[in-house]
C-alpha positions as a Markdown table, in Angstrom:
| # | Residue | x | y | z |
|---|---|---|---|---|
| 1 | Unk | -17.3 | -35.3 | -70.5 |
| 2 | Unk | -20.8 | -35.1 | -69.2 |
| 3 | Unk | -23.1 | -36.1 | -72.1 |
| 4 | Unk | -25.1 | -33.2 | -73.5 |
| 5 | Unk | -27.8 | -35.7 | -74.4 |
| 6 | Unk | -29.7 | -37.5 | -71.7 |
| 7 | Unk | -29.2 | -41.2 | -71.8 |
| 8 | Unk | -26.3 | -41.1 | -74.2 |
| 9 | Unk | -23.3 | -43.2 | -73.2 |
| 10 | Unk | -20.2 | -41.2 | -74.1 |
| 11 | Unk | -16.5 | -42.2 | -73.7 |
| 12 | Unk | -13.5 | -39.9 | -74.3 |
| 13 | Unk | -9.8 | -39.9 | -74.5 |
| 14 | Unk | -8.2 | -36.5 | -73.8 |
| 15 | Unk | -4.6 | -35.4 | -74.5 |
| 16 | Unk | -2.6 | -32.3 | -73.7 |
| 17 | Unk | -3.0 | -29.4 | -76.2 |
| 18 | Unk | -5.2 | -31.2 | -78.8 |
| 19 | Unk | -5.4 | -29.6 | -82.3 |
| 20 | Unk | -9.1 | -30.7 | -82.7 |
| 21 | Unk | -11.6 | -33.2 | -81.3 |
| 22 | Unk | -12.4 | -36.3 | -83.3 |
| 23 | Unk | -15.9 | -37.6 | -82.8 |
| 24 | Unk | -16.5 | -41.2 | -83.9 |
| 25 | Unk | -19.9 | -42.4 | -84.9 |
| 26 | Unk | -20.5 | -46.1 | -85.2 |
| 27 | Unk | -22.6 | -48.0 | -87.7 |
| 28 | Unk | -25.5 | -50.5 | -87.4 |
| 29 | Unk | -25.2 | -53.2 | -84.7 |
| 30 | Unk | -22.0 | -51.7 | -83.4 |
| 31 | Unk | -21.0 | -49.5 | -80.4 |
| 32 | Unk | -18.7 | -46.7 | -79.6 |
| 33 | Unk | -16.2 | -49.1 | -77.9 |
| 34 | Unk | -15.3 | -50.5 | -81.3 |
| 35 | Unk | -13.2 | -47.3 | -81.9 |
| 36 | Unk | -10.8 | -48.1 | -79.0 |
| 37 | Unk | -8.0 | -49.3 | -81.3 |
| 38 | Unk | -8.3 | -46.2 | -83.5 |
| 39 | Unk | -8.4 | -43.9 | -80.5 |
| 40 | Unk | -5.1 | -45.3 | -79.2 |
| 41 | Unk | -3.5 | -44.4 | -82.5 |
| 42 | Unk | -4.7 | -40.8 | -82.8 |
| 43 | Unk | -2.1 | -38.7 | -81.0 |
| 44 | Unk | -3.0 | -35.1 | -82.0 |
| 45 | Unk | -6.7 | -35.0 | -81.2 |
| 46 | Unk | -9.0 | -35.6 | -78.4 |
| 47 | Unk | -11.3 | -38.5 | -79.2 |
| 48 | Unk | -15.0 | -38.8 | -78.3 |
| 49 | Unk | -17.0 | -41.9 | -79.1 |
| 50 | Unk | -20.5 | -42.8 | -78.0 |
| 51 | Unk | -23.2 | -45.4 | -78.3 |
| 52 | Unk | -25.9 | -44.1 | -80.6 |
| 53 | Unk | -29.3 | -44.1 | -79.1 |
| 54 | Unk | -30.9 | -47.5 | -79.1 |
| 55 | Unk | -27.5 | -49.3 | -78.9 |
| 56 | Unk | -25.6 | -50.8 | -76.0 |
| 57 | Unk | -25.1 | -48.2 | -73.2 |
| 58 | Unk | -27.6 | -45.9 | -74.9 |
| 59 | Unk | -30.2 | -48.6 | -75.5 |
| 60 | Unk | -32.7 | -47.0 | -73.1 |
| 61 | Unk | -32.7 | -43.8 | -75.1 |
| 62 | Unk | -33.8 | -45.2 | -78.4 |
| 63 | Unk | -34.3 | -46.3 | -81.1 |
| 64 | Unk | -34.7 | -43.0 | -82.9 |
| 65 | Unk | -34.8 | -41.4 | -86.4 |
| 66 | Unk | -31.9 | -40.2 | -88.5 |
| 67 | Unk | -32.8 | -36.6 | -87.6 |
| 68 | Unk | -32.5 | -37.5 | -83.9 |
| 69 | Unk | -29.2 | -39.2 | -84.4 |
| 70 | Unk | -28.0 | -36.0 | -86.3 |
| 71 | Unk | -29.3 | -34.0 | -83.3 |
| 72 | Unk | -27.2 | -36.0 | -80.9 |
| 73 | Unk | -24.0 | -35.6 | -83.0 |
| 74 | Unk | -24.7 | -31.9 | -83.3 |
| 75 | Unk | -25.1 | -31.6 | -79.6 |
| 76 | Unk | -21.8 | -33.4 | -79.0 |
| 77 | Unk | -20.0 | -31.2 | -81.6 |
| 78 | Unk | -21.4 | -28.0 | -80.1 |
| 79 | Unk | -20.0 | -29.0 | -76.7 |
| 80 | Unk | -16.5 | -29.5 | -78.3 |
| 81 | Unk | -16.5 | -26.7 | -80.8 |
| 82 | Unk | -16.4 | -24.1 | -78.0 |
| 83 | Unk | -12.8 | -25.2 | -77.3 |
| 84 | Unk | -11.4 | -26.5 | -80.6 |
| 85 | Unk | -12.3 | -27.6 | -84.2 |
| 86 | Unk | -14.3 | -30.8 | -84.7 |
| 87 | Unk | -13.5 | -33.7 | -87.0 |
| 88 | Unk | -16.2 | -36.3 | -87.4 |
| 89 | Unk | -15.4 | -39.9 | -88.4 |
| 90 | Unk | -18.4 | -42.0 | -89.4 |
| 91 | Unk | -18.2 | -45.7 | -90.0 |
| 92 | Unk | -20.9 | -47.3 | -92.2 |
| 93 | Unk | -24.3 | -46.0 | -91.0 |
| 94 | Unk | -22.4 | -43.6 | -88.8 |
| 95 | Unk | -21.3 | -41.9 | -92.0 |
| 96 | Unk | -25.0 | -41.4 | -92.9 |
| 97 | Unk | -25.4 | -39.7 | -89.5 |
| 98 | Unk | -22.4 | -37.5 | -90.0 |
| 99 | Unk | -23.6 | -36.5 | -93.4 |
| 100 | Unk | -27.0 | -35.6 | -92.0 |
| 101 | Unk | -25.5 | -33.6 | -89.2 |
| 102 | Unk | -23.0 | -31.7 | -91.5 |
| 103 | Unk | -25.9 | -30.8 | -93.8 |
| 104 | Unk | -27.8 | -29.3 | -90.8 |
| 105 | Unk | -24.9 | -27.5 | -89.1 |
| 106 | Unk | -21.9 | -27.2 | -91.5 |
| 107 | Unk | -20.1 | -24.6 | -89.4 |
| 108 | Unk | -19.7 | -27.1 | -86.6 |
| 109 | Unk | -17.4 | -29.5 | -88.5 |
| 110 | Unk | -14.0 | -28.8 | -89.9 |
| 111 | Unk | -13.9 | -32.0 | -91.9 |
| 112 | Unk | -16.0 | -35.1 | -92.3 |
| 113 | Unk | -14.4 | -38.5 | -92.9 |
| 114 | Unk | -16.6 | -41.4 | -93.6 |
| 115 | Unk | -15.8 | -45.1 | -94.2 |
| 116 | Unk | -18.2 | -47.0 | -96.5 |
| 117 | Unk | -21.3 | -45.0 | -95.6 |
| 118 | Unk | -24.2 | -46.7 | -97.4 |
| 119 | Unk | -25.8 | -44.3 | -99.9 |
| 120 | Unk | -28.1 | -46.6 | -102.0 |
| 121 | Unk | -30.1 | -43.7 | -103.3 |
| 122 | Unk | -27.0 | -42.4 | -105.0 |
| 123 | Unk | -26.0 | -45.8 | -106.3 |
| 124 | Unk | -27.8 | -49.1 | -105.7 |
| 125 | Unk | -26.1 | -52.0 | -104.0 |
| 126 | Unk | -27.0 | -55.5 | -103.0 |
| 127 | Unk | -28.9 | -55.7 | -99.7 |
| 128 | Unk | -28.9 | -52.0 | -99.3 |
| 129 | Unk | -32.6 | -51.5 | -100.2 |
| 130 | Unk | -34.0 | -54.6 | -98.5 |
| 131 | Unk | -36.8 | -53.8 | -96.0 |
| 132 | Unk | -36.0 | -55.1 | -92.5 |
| 133 | Unk | -37.9 | -58.1 | -91.2 |
| 134 | Unk | -40.8 | -57.9 | -88.7 |
| 135 | Unk | -38.7 | -59.4 | -85.8 |
| 136 | Unk | -35.9 | -57.0 | -84.8 |
| 137 | Unk | -33.9 | -59.7 | -82.9 |
| 138 | Unk | -34.0 | -62.0 | -86.0 |
| 139 | Unk | -33.0 | -59.0 | -88.2 |
| 140 | Unk | -30.0 | -58.4 | -85.9 |
| 141 | Unk | -28.8 | -62.0 | -86.2 |
| 142 | Unk | -29.3 | -62.0 | -90.0 |
| 143 | Unk | -27.4 | -58.6 | -90.3 |
| 144 | Unk | -24.5 | -59.8 | -88.2 |
| 145 | Unk | -24.1 | -63.0 | -90.2 |
| 146 | Unk | -24.3 | -61.1 | -93.5 |
| 147 | Unk | -21.9 | -58.3 | -92.4 |
| 148 | Unk | -19.4 | -60.3 | -90.3 |
| 149 | Unk | -20.0 | -64.1 | -90.7 |
| 150 | Unk | -22.2 | -66.9 | -89.5 |
| 151 | Unk | -19.1 | -68.6 | -88.1 |
| 152 | Unk | -18.3 | -65.5 | -85.9 |
| 153 | Unk | -22.0 | -65.4 | -84.7 |
| 154 | Unk | -21.7 | -69.0 | -83.6 |
| 155 | Unk | -18.5 | -68.2 | -81.6 |
| 156 | Unk | -20.3 | -65.5 | -79.6 |
| 157 | Unk | -21.4 | -66.4 | -76.1 |
| 158 | Unk | -25.1 | -66.6 | -75.5 |
| 159 | Unk | -25.0 | -63.3 | -73.6 |
| 160 | Unk | -23.2 | -61.6 | -76.5 |
| 161 | Unk | -25.8 | -62.9 | -78.9 |
| 162 | Unk | -28.6 | -61.7 | -76.7 |
| 163 | Unk | -26.9 | -58.2 | -76.5 |
| 164 | Unk | -26.8 | -58.0 | -80.3 |
| 165 | Unk | -30.4 | -59.1 | -80.6 |
| 166 | Unk | -31.4 | -56.4 | -78.1 |
| 167 | Unk | -29.9 | -53.8 | -80.5 |
| 168 | Unk | -32.3 | -55.1 | -83.2 |
| 169 | Unk | -34.9 | -52.3 | -82.9 |
| 170 | Unk | -32.2 | -49.7 | -83.3 |
| 171 | Unk | -30.8 | -51.6 | -86.3 |
| 172 | Unk | -34.2 | -51.8 | -87.9 |
| 173 | Unk | -34.6 | -48.0 | -87.5 |
| 174 | Unk | -31.2 | -47.6 | -89.3 |
| 175 | Unk | -32.1 | -49.9 | -92.1 |
| 176 | Unk | -35.4 | -48.2 | -92.6 |
| 177 | Unk | -33.6 | -45.0 | -93.5 |
| 178 | Unk | -31.8 | -46.7 | -96.3 |
| 179 | Unk | -35.1 | -47.7 | -98.1 |
| 180 | Unk | -36.2 | -44.0 | -98.3 |
| 181 | Unk | -36.0 | -42.4 | -101.8 |
| 182 | Unk | -33.5 | -39.7 | -100.8 |
| 183 | Unk | -33.0 | -39.0 | -97.1 |
| 184 | Unk | -30.6 | -36.1 | -98.1 |
| 185 | Unk | -28.7 | -34.7 | -101.0 |
| 186 | Unk | -24.9 | -35.1 | -101.0 |
| 187 | Unk | -24.7 | -32.2 | -103.4 |
| 188 | Unk | -25.8 | -29.9 | -100.6 |
| 189 | Unk | -22.9 | -30.8 | -98.3 |
| 190 | Unk | -20.7 | -27.7 | -97.6 |
| 191 | Unk | -18.0 | -29.3 | -95.4 |
| 192 | Unk | -14.8 | -30.8 | -96.9 |
| 193 | Unk | -15.4 | -34.6 | -96.9 |
| 194 | Unk | -13.3 | -37.7 | -97.3 |
| 195 | Unk | -15.1 | -40.8 | -98.4 |
| 196 | Unk | -12.8 | -43.8 | -97.6 |
| 197 | Unk | -13.3 | -47.4 | -98.6 |
| 198 | Unk | -11.4 | -50.7 | -98.7 |
| 199 | Unk | -10.0 | -52.6 | -101.7 |
| 200 | Unk | -11.9 | -55.8 | -100.9 |
| 201 | Unk | -14.6 | -57.5 | -103.1 |
| 202 | Unk | -16.9 | -54.4 | -103.2 |
| 203 | Unk | -14.2 | -52.0 | -104.2 |
| 204 | Unk | -15.5 | -51.6 | -107.8 |
| 205 | Unk | -18.9 | -50.5 | -106.3 |
| 206 | Unk | -17.2 | -47.9 | -104.1 |
| 207 | Unk | -15.0 | -46.6 | -106.9 |
| 208 | Unk | -18.1 | -46.0 | -109.0 |
| 209 | Unk | -20.0 | -44.5 | -106.0 |
| 210 | Unk | -17.2 | -42.1 | -105.1 |
| 211 | Unk | -16.9 | -40.9 | -108.7 |
| 212 | Unk | -20.6 | -40.0 | -108.7 |
| 213 | Unk | -20.2 | -38.3 | -105.3 |
| 214 | Unk | -17.3 | -36.2 | -106.5 |
| 215 | Unk | -19.2 | -35.3 | -109.7 |
| 216 | Unk | -22.2 | -34.2 | -107.6 |
| 217 | Unk | -20.1 | -32.4 | -105.0 |
| 218 | Unk | -16.4 | -31.5 | -105.6 |
| 219 | Unk | -15.9 | -31.1 | -101.8 |
| 220 | Unk | -16.1 | -34.9 | -101.5 |
| 221 | Unk | -12.9 | -36.7 | -102.4 |
| 222 | Unk | -12.2 | -40.4 | -102.0 |
| 223 | Unk | -9.4 | -42.6 | -100.5 |
| 224 | Unk | -9.0 | -46.3 | -101.0 |
| 225 | Unk | -7.3 | -48.2 | -98.1 |
| 226 | Unk | -5.3 | -51.2 | -99.3 |
| 227 | Unk | -6.2 | -54.4 | -97.6 |
| 228 | Unk | -9.1 | -53.0 | -95.6 |
| 229 | Unk | -12.5 | -54.6 | -95.4 |
| 230 | Unk | -15.7 | -53.1 | -94.0 |
| 231 | Unk | -14.5 | -53.3 | -90.4 |
| 232 | Unk | -11.4 | -51.2 | -91.0 |
| 233 | Unk | -11.7 | -49.4 | -87.7 |
| 234 | Unk | -11.0 | -52.8 | -86.1 |
| 235 | Unk | -8.6 | -54.4 | -88.6 |
| 236 | Unk | -6.7 | -51.4 | -90.0 |
| 237 | Unk | -6.7 | -48.7 | -87.2 |
| 238 | Unk | -3.2 | -47.5 | -88.1 |
| 239 | Unk | -4.3 | -46.7 | -91.7 |
| 240 | Unk | -7.4 | -44.9 | -90.5 |
| 241 | Unk | -5.4 | -42.9 | -88.0 |
| 242 | Unk | -3.0 | -41.8 | -90.8 |
| 243 | Unk | -5.9 | -40.9 | -93.0 |
| 244 | Unk | -7.4 | -38.7 | -90.2 |
| 245 | Unk | -4.0 | -37.1 | -89.7 |
| 246 | Unk | -3.6 | -36.4 | -93.4 |
| 247 | Unk | -7.1 | -35.1 | -93.8 |
| 248 | Unk | -6.4 | -32.6 | -91.1 |
| 249 | Unk | -3.1 | -31.6 | -92.7 |
| 250 | Unk | -4.8 | -31.2 | -96.1 |
| 251 | Unk | -7.5 | -29.0 | -94.5 |
| 252 | Unk | -4.9 | -26.8 | -92.7 |
| 253 | Unk | -2.9 | -26.4 | -95.9 |
| 254 | Unk | -6.0 | -25.3 | -97.9 |
| 255 | Unk | -6.8 | -22.5 | -95.4 |
């Protein structure tokens, strides 16, 4: 598809007679290409993934605010919604973007599915309220080592490290959202939402968080994916594809 947003790098995988379009929104220091494994396993929906502004192929168009990221997702959803319903899958900070977009334009989205979206203003978590450092490239390196591992960072080529560091300004813009008192209220979300998380070391935190989310908004339900860590779209794409399928089936059954 031709991107409805100037400078936004968009990739798509189209099938015959799709039931809906799945739009994937990546997290901090990531890119749309990380959803390739998931896209290959989704067989009932068109799939659209993109590099958020400030990252990778869209680096020249950013960094930008949360509102701007929501604007981009809304523009993509509007382009798809003229043909079929839209499902949005947000990973990590991509889930923050999908929440923000769904709050602005709830009629555009049939269902929102987020995996471990950081919501520290709902429930505090280690590292989630730390102000980013003054040097974006150093912040990108620290973030990668914290979220992936220092060993993996050392295994990257020099060009791969430079590429991650170049995404530092966009990462800092993302992290700055998370230290705001309350960027948005989950209680105001009007779209059926699935908040998924893995059963790794932070599972107790996510179980507590999702209990709060459901209490604040009954439209938000939770799913725990056995064996999945934070990078579930890379390590457990089959489980995520089944979750997306089931979320669509549940939505259709409720209509």
